[in-house]
C-alpha positions in Angstrom: 172.7 46.6 107.3 171.3 49.6 109.2 167.6 50.7 109.1 168.2 53.7 106.8 169.9 51.4 104.3 167.0 48.8 104.6 164.5 51.6 104.0 166.3 52.6 100.8 166.2 49.0 99.6 162.5 48.9 100.3 161.8 52.1 98.5 163.7 50.7 95.5 161.8 47.4 95.6 160.4 47.9 92.0 163.9 48.5 90.5 165.2 45.8 88.2 167.5 43.3 89.9 169.4 40.0 89.3 170.2 37.1 91.7 173.4 35.1 91.5 175.2 32.6 93.7 172.2 30.4 94.5 173.0 26.7 94.8 170.8 23.7 94.5 170.6 21.5 97.6 169.6 18.4 95.6 172.1 15.8 94.6 172.9 15.8 90.9 170.9 18.9 90.3 172.4 21.8 88.4 172.5 25.2 90.1 169.4 27.2 89.1 169.2 30.3 87.0 167.0 32.6 88.9 164.9 35.1 86.9 163.3 37.9 88.8 161.9 41.2 87.6 162.5 43.4 90.6 164.5 43.9 93.8 161.4 43.1 95.9 160.8 39.8 94.0 164.5 38.9 94.5 164.2 39.4 98.2 161.0 37.4 98.4 162.6 34.5 96.4 165.7 34.3 98.6 163.7 34.6 101.8 161.7 31.6 100.8 164.4 29.6 99.1 165.2 27.2 102.0 165.3 24.1 101.9 165.5 23.8 98.1 168.4 26.2 97.7 171.6 27.2 99.5 171.7 31.0 99.5 174.8 31.4 101.7 176.7 32.8 98.7 173.7 34.5 97.0 173.9 38.1 96.0 171.3 40.6 94.6 172.4 43.3 92.2 170.1 46.2 91.5 170.6 48.4 88.4 170.6 51.5 90.7 174.0 52.5 91.9 172.5 53.9 95.1 171.7 50.4 96.2 174.7 48.3 97.1 175.0 44.6 96.2 173.0 42.7 98.8 174.4 39.4 100.3 172.3 36.8 101.9 172.6 38.4 105.4 171.4 41.8 104.0 168.5 40.0 102.3 167.5 38.3 105.5 167.7 41.6 107.4 165.5 43.4 104.8 163.0 40.5 104.9 162.8 40.6 108.7 162.0 44.4 108.5 159.8 44.5 105.4 158.8 40.9 104.6 155.1 41.5 105.5 154.9 44.4 103.1 156.8 42.6 100.4 154.4 39.6 100.7 151.4 41.8 100.1 152.7 43.1 96.8 
């Protein structure tokens, strides 16, 4: 993900979003249902999910068509660039 795309995601951080594809790392535990209110909250959750969750197949969908579906690598890139700002909110 390039910097302009990451900046777009950051600007849309308050948009509604959903998280899917998160897997539990505990034996015998069901995969979690993740409830988040915004794109920024989804990114924060996934950035801090290790070691309790496997996010290798995770995806974040935003209700805005200008924001593409984010996979775990995209989320990590956005977190590296904007994590400090997202933590303060």
